[in-house]
C-alpha positions, 0 to 999 in steps of 0.5 A: 718041736717042743715048746720052750720051758717058761719058768715060774714068775716071782708072784707064783713062787711067792704064792706057793711060799705063802700057801706052804707057810700057812699049811705048815703053821696050821698043821703044827697048830692042829698037832699042838691043839689035838696033843697028838702023841703028847707033843704039847705036853712034852713042849710044856714040860721042857726046860724052855717051853717058849723056845721049844714051841718056837722051834717046833712051829718054825720047823714045820712052817719052814719045811712046808714053805720050802717044799711048796716053793720047790714044787711051785718051780716044777713044770 
């Protein structure tokens, strides 16, 4: 008989979310600092660099956060 699946606790999900957010934000900053594929140059030369930078960092952070949280729910 297989044991019942016990889902993750809220603390585990929050931990995975925080790890994903930190990892996504860090990776986005590294890409900007290293200027990989001239991403920083493209953002600075855009018509609204503040908004573009915010969207770039937010998209990386959100995608890594969601991915880590979903991965945290797997058995």
